[in-house]
DRENMARKOL-155883 format. One record per residue (C-alpha): residue in one letter; x negated, y, z. Coordinates in steps of 0.2 Angstrom, whole numbers, padded with zeros to 4 digits, always signed. Example, Ala and Ser with C-alpha at 12.3 -4.5 7.8 and 13.67 -1.06 7.14 Angstrom:
A-0062-0022+0039S-0068-0005+0036
//
This chain:
M-0014+0033+0069I+0005+0035+0074T+0010+0052+0081E+0020+0051+0097K+0032+0065+0092T+0037+0059+0075N+0033+0040+0074K+0025+0044+0057V+0008+0037+0052A-0004+0051+0051V-0018+0049+0038V-0035+0052+0046S-0051+0053+0037A-0066+0042+0040Q-0076+0057+0045T-0063+0062+0058L-0063+0044+0065L-0081+0043+0065R-0082+0060+0074R-0070+0054+0087V-0080+0038+0090I-0097+0047+0091T-0089+0059+0104E-0083+0045+0115L-0100+0036+0113N-0109+0051+0119R-0097+0053+0133V-0099+0035+0139R-0118+0037+0137K-0118+0051+0149I-0110+0042+0163E-0122+0037+0177T-0119+0023+0189D-0129+0013+0201D-0117-0002+0201P-0123-0016+0190K-0105-0020+0185D-0102-0003+0179S-0118-0003+0170F-0113-0019+0161A-0096-0012+0157R-0104+0004+0150A-0116-0006+0140K-0102-0017+0133T-0092-0001+0129I-0107+0007+0120G-0109-0009+0110Y-0091-0009+0105L-0091+0009+0100T-0106+0007+0090S-0098-0008+0081V-0083+0002+0077A-0093+0016+0070S-0103+0004+0059Q-0086-0003+0053I-0079+0014+0049L-0095+0018+0039A-0095+0002+0029Q-0076+0004+0025H-0079+0022+0020E-0093+0017+0008M-0083+0003+0001E-0068+0015-0002K-0079+0027-0011R-0087+0014-0022I-0070+0008-0027E-0064+0025-0031R-0079+0028-0042L-0076+0012-0051E-0057+0016-0053N-0062+0033-0061L-0075+0025-0072M-0062+0012-0078K-0049+0026-0081E-0062+0036-0091R-0066+0021-0102N-0047+0018-0105D-0044+0036-0110Q-0058+0035-0122N-0051+0019-0130D-0034+0027-0132
//
């Protein structure tokens, strides 16, 4: 995420991103409409946000697994030295 004031990249945790996506997902789910076009757009938005949430979870899990492997390798290297 790039902040507008400083143009610097802000580090955002996976939990924060997931929380934001879930908040938006719940907001969109609460929208009521009788127009079929709006209902279709709402369904597409819900599908998209669900996909984004799934990708965030998968990426977060992969990062945690890599971190554990890196720590294990470091421990083994420290033991061999």
